[in-house]
C-alpha positions, 0 to 999 in steps of 0.5 A, spaced: 444 209 343 446 203 347 450 203 353 454 198 356 457 198 363 460 194 368 459 194 375 464 190 379 462 189 386 468 187 391 466 183 397 470 186 403 471 182 409 468 185 415 467 183 422 460 186 423 454 181 423 449 187 423 446 188 416 441 194 416 443 200 415 449 198 411 455 201 412 458 203 405 465 206 405 466 214 402 468 215 395 476 217 396 481 219 391 484 211 391 477 210 388 477 216 383 484 214 381 481 207 378 476 211 373 478 211 366 483 205 367 483 201 361 478 195 361 481 188 363 482 183 358 477 178 362 471 184 362 472 185 355 472 178 353 465 178 357 463 183 353 465 180 346 461 174 348 455 178 350 451 175 344 451 168 347 447 171 353 442 174 348 436 169 351 430 172 352 429 168 358 435 171 361 432 178 360 426 176 363 429 173 369 433 179 370 428 184 368 425 190 372 422 189 378 415 191 378 414 191 385 420 195 387 419 201 383 417 209 383 410 210 383 410 214 377 413 208 373 409 202 370 411 196 366 410 197 359 410 189 357 408 183 361 415 180 361 418 186 365 424 188 360 421 195 359 419 201 363 415 207 362 415 213 366 408 217 367 409 224 365 409 227 372 413 234 372 418 236 378 419 228 380 425 223 379 424 216 379 428 209 379 426 202 378 431 196 381 432 189 377 429 183 379 435 180 382 440 183 387 447 181 387 452 183 392 459 181 388 461 179 382 461 182 375 455 183 371 454 187 364 447 190 363 445 193 356 440 198 356 437 201 351 434 208 352 432 213 346 435 220 347 428 223 346 425 219 352 430 221 357 429 227 362 434 232 365 438 227 369 438 220 366 442 216 370 444 208 370 447 205 376 447 200 382 443 201 388 442 198 395 435 196 397 435 202 402 436 207 396 430 211 394 426 210 388 423 217 388 425 224 389 421 231 388 424 235 383 429 233 378 436 230 381 441 225 380 437 220 384 442 214 382 448 216 386 445 221 391 447 218 397 451 212 400 446 207 398 447 208 390 452 209 385 450 212 378 452 215 371 449 221 369 449 219 361 447 226 359 452 230 363 457 224 363 458 224 370 459 219 375 456 220 382 456 217 389 453 220 395 452 227 391 460 227 389 460 228 382 466 227 377 467 227 370 467 220 367 469 218 362 475 223 363 
């Protein structure tokens, strides 16, 4: 199956100038109430026009970062658009993309065959401080304040170890 997800990062005006460690707001009921609302027309228009962005060079430029990954992952191709996990028991692994963003709307299309997924197959967004490896089988993306994830097997959104059903 193919999943298309939208991750919207909104900038917040802040008087703080200190960067690390980044301060991320806690997940609250206001955020939870937005989940499951109809997709705005401008996002649907981007998804509908996604075929025009199916350029291999764009995929390569925004592919997986071969230097920002768990040690159990290897690049399956020289163009960094396919990652393979080594069969290591009791571990959870992640990889970040080559391009980091802080605001805007980005749509990613990920192909991940069901037979290749583990017990906590998750996709999401993460800050550079988010861990890329954990011992045991855990929902790594979304396990802390530095990442937001979606467990595609359980259909749960996760942030800071707080999970809720999505889609509802």
